[in-house]
C-alpha positions as CSV (number, residue, x, y, z in Angstrom):
1,M,-8.7,20.1,-102.0
2,I,-6.3,20.5,-105.2
3,T,-5.5,24.5,-106.1
4,C,-6.3,25.3,-109.8
5,M,-7.5,27.7,-112.1
6,C,-10.9,26.3,-112.5
7,P,-13.7,28.4,-111.3
8,F,-15.0,26.3,-108.8
9,P,-13.2,27.2,-105.3
10,G,-13.2,24.5,-102.6
11,K,-14.0,21.7,-105.6
12,S,-12.1,18.9,-107.7
13,V,-13.8,18.9,-111.0
14,V,-12.6,15.9,-113.0
15,G,-13.9,16.3,-116.8
16,L,-14.1,12.8,-118.5
17,T,-14.5,12.0,-122.4
18,G,-13.6,9.9,-125.1
19,G,-14.7,8.5,-128.6
20,I,-18.4,7.3,-128.8
21,A,-18.8,4.0,-127.5
22,C,-15.4,4.2,-125.7
23,G,-16.1,3.3,-122.2
24,K,-17.1,6.8,-120.8
25,S,-20.7,5.7,-119.1
26,A,-19.6,2.9,-117.5
27,A,-16.4,4.7,-116.5
28,L,-19.1,7.7,-115.3
29,E,-21.0,5.0,-113.4
30,I,-17.7,3.5,-111.8
31,F,-16.6,7.2,-110.1
32,L,-20.7,7.2,-109.0
33,R,-20.1,4.3,-107.1
34,N,-17.0,5.3,-105.6
35,G,-18.3,8.6,-103.7
36,W,-18.4,11.0,-106.8
37,E,-21.1,13.4,-107.8
38,A,-21.3,12.2,-111.8
39,I,-22.7,14.5,-113.8
40,S,-23.9,13.0,-117.7
41,T,-23.9,15.9,-120.6
42,D,-25.7,13.4,-122.6
43,Q,-28.6,13.0,-119.7
44,L,-28.7,17.0,-119.8
45,A,-29.4,17.5,-123.0
46,A,-31.8,15.0,-123.1
47,E,-33.6,16.8,-120.0
48,I,-33.4,20.0,-122.1
49,L,-35.1,18.7,-125.0
50,A,-38.1,17.6,-123.5
51,T,-38.4,20.5,-121.2
52,D,-37.3,23.6,-122.6
53,Q,-40.2,24.9,-124.5
54,T,-37.9,27.1,-126.1
55,V,-35.9,25.2,-127.5
56,R,-38.7,23.3,-128.7
57,E,-39.8,26.0,-130.4
58,K,-36.0,26.3,-132.0
59,L,-36.4,22.9,-133.1
60,L,-39.6,23.5,-134.9
61,G,-38.9,26.8,-136.8
62,R,-35.6,24.7,-137.9
63,W,-36.9,21.3,-139.3
64,K,-40.9,21.3,-138.4
65,I,-42.9,18.7,-137.1
66,E,-40.4,15.9,-138.4
67,V,-38.4,15.8,-135.6
68,F,-41.1,15.1,-133.2
69,D,-43.5,12.1,-132.7
70,E,-47.1,11.9,-132.6
71,R,-47.3,13.1,-129.1
72,G,-45.5,16.0,-129.7
73,I,-42.1,14.0,-127.8
74,V,-38.7,14.9,-129.1
75,D,-37.6,12.7,-131.9
76,K,-33.8,12.5,-130.5
77,R,-33.4,9.1,-133.4
78,R,-34.7,11.5,-136.4
79,I,-32.6,14.6,-134.9
80,A,-29.4,12.1,-135.1
81,E,-30.5,11.0,-138.4
82,I,-30.4,14.6,-139.4
83,V,-27.2,16.3,-137.4
84,F,-24.9,13.3,-138.2
85,N,-25.3,14.1,-141.8
86,E,-25.1,17.7,-142.6
87,T,-22.5,19.5,-140.3
88,R,-24.1,22.6,-140.6
89,E,-27.1,21.2,-139.0
90,R,-25.1,19.4,-136.2
91,S,-23.0,23.5,-135.7
92,W,-26.7,25.2,-135.5
93,L,-28.1,22.4,-133.0
94,E,-24.5,22.8,-130.8
95,G,-24.8,26.2,-130.9
96,V,-28.4,26.1,-129.4
97,L,-27.8,23.2,-126.9
98,H,-24.1,23.6,-125.6
99,P,-24.7,27.0,-123.5
100,L,-27.4,25.6,-121.9
101,I,-25.6,22.6,-121.3
102,R,-23.1,24.4,-119.6
103,E,-25.1,26.2,-117.9
104,A,-26.6,23.3,-116.4
105,W,-23.8,20.9,-115.1
106,R,-22.5,24.1,-113.7
107,E,-25.5,24.8,-111.7
108,K,-24.9,21.5,-110.3
109,I,-21.5,21.7,-109.2
110,E,-22.0,25.8,-107.5
111,S,-25.8,24.5,-106.0
112,T,-24.3,21.8,-103.9
113,D,-21.4,20.9,-100.9
114,Q,-20.2,17.9,-102.7
115,S,-16.1,18.7,-103.2
116,L,-15.8,15.8,-105.5
117,F,-17.2,15.7,-108.8
118,V,-16.9,14.3,-112.4
119,V,-18.5,15.4,-116.1
120,E,-18.7,13.6,-119.0
121,I,-18.5,15.9,-122.1
122,P,-18.1,14.3,-125.1
123,L,-16.8,17.6,-127.2
124,L,-14.9,18.0,-124.5
125,F,-11.6,19.0,-126.5
126,E,-13.5,20.3,-129.1
127,N,-15.1,23.3,-127.8
128,D,-12.1,23.5,-125.5
129,L,-13.3,23.0,-121.9
130,Q,-9.9,21.9,-120.1
131,S,-9.8,25.2,-118.3
132,H,-13.0,23.8,-116.0
133,F,-11.3,20.9,-115.0
134,V,-8.5,20.0,-112.4
135,R,-7.7,16.7,-114.1
136,T,-9.1,15.6,-117.9
137,I,-9.6,11.8,-118.3
138,S,-10.3,10.5,-121.9
139,L,-11.4,7.0,-122.8
140,F,-9.7,5.1,-125.6
141,A,-10.8,2.6,-127.9
142,S,-9.8,1.6,-131.4
143,R,-12.1,2.5,-134.1
144,E,-12.6,-1.2,-134.8
145,L,-13.9,-1.6,-132.0
146,Q,-15.9,1.3,-131.7
147,H,-17.5,0.2,-135.2
148,Q,-18.2,-2.5,-134.2
149,R,-20.0,-1.5,-130.4
150,L,-22.3,0.8,-132.3
151,L,-23.7,-1.8,-134.7
152,E,-24.4,-3.7,-131.6
153,R,-26.5,-1.1,-130.8
154,G,-28.5,-1.3,-133.5
155,L,-26.5,1.7,-135.7
156,S,-26.1,0.6,-140.2
157,D,-22.7,0.9,-141.1
158,H,-23.2,4.3,-142.0
159,Q,-24.6,5.7,-139.2
160,A,-21.9,4.4,-137.3
161,N,-19.4,6.0,-139.0
162,A,-21.0,9.2,-139.5
163,R,-21.2,9.7,-135.6
164,I,-17.1,8.2,-135.0
165,D,-16.2,10.8,-137.7
166,S,-18.4,13.7,-136.0
167,Q,-15.9,13.5,-133.2
168,M,-12.5,14.1,-132.9
169,A,-10.6,10.8,-133.1
170,P,-9.3,9.0,-129.5
171,E,-5.7,9.3,-130.4
172,R,-5.8,13.2,-130.8
173,K,-7.8,13.1,-127.5
174,A,-5.6,10.6,-125.9
175,E,-2.6,13.4,-126.5
176,L,-5.0,16.3,-124.9
177,A,-5.8,14.3,-121.7
178,D,-3.9,14.4,-118.2
179,V,-4.8,10.5,-118.3
180,V,-5.8,8.1,-120.5
181,L,-7.8,4.8,-119.3
182,L,-8.5,1.9,-122.1
183,G,-11.8,1.4,-122.7
184,S,-11.5,-1.7,-124.6
185,G,-10.9,-4.6,-122.4
186,S,-13.9,-5.7,-119.8
187,H,-15.7,-3.9,-117.3
188,E,-13.5,-5.5,-114.4
189,F,-10.1,-4.2,-116.3
190,L,-11.8,-0.1,-116.6
191,E,-12.8,-0.5,-113.4
192,R,-9.2,-1.4,-111.9
193,Q,-8.1,1.7,-114.2
194,V,-10.6,3.9,-112.3
195,L,-9.5,2.9,-109.3
196,L,-5.8,3.6,-109.2
197,F,-6.9,7.1,-110.9
198,L,-8.9,7.5,-108.1
199,N,-6.2,6.4,-105.3
200,A,-3.7,8.4,-106.8
201,F,-5.9,11.8,-107.1
202,S,-6.5,10.7,-103.2
203,E,-3.5,10.8,-102.1
204,K,-2.4,13.8,-104.0
205,Q,-4.9,16.5,-102.0
206,P,-3.6,17.7,-98.9
207,Q,-4.3,16.0,-95.3
208,P,-6.0,17.6,-92.6
């Protein structure tokens, strides 16, 4: 395997990031179909919100019952309304969730014999996590396309802008990444880019 300073001996762990609505989930799925163990931190966050009683109690103490629906389930849409309109509240929630999410994906990597991992982390560079990975990949799309895609997901103009502005600009993420993939074309175009990366990555590994 490729040797690195990352804390996962014998494993190659790639970090996948990019702006919101730039194609990260689609790229993650392509990695998965090509034999990689794929980890979504957004999915881990959803699992923690649904099952971690301590987190639920912290949410209740901070935001009261308004962030739970009538069945007592965490209402992620209501939380999004709060955190994407108030930087202090977003920072508080990140302080609660991010250590737990990081512990969860590290545990997934360390607890299996699989050697190839890709971890999707939207705030990879914002949280200075580069040292965990042998390569970092960033998905890029223009702000206009990000905005259009978020509107197509049912967000308002204000909601779309708030979500885009909450993250580092895709241009800056592209500057920091080892590899940049364009998420502005078709799924087939994205798949070709991922496959080119996988082939190049494989060729750099020592032969037995």
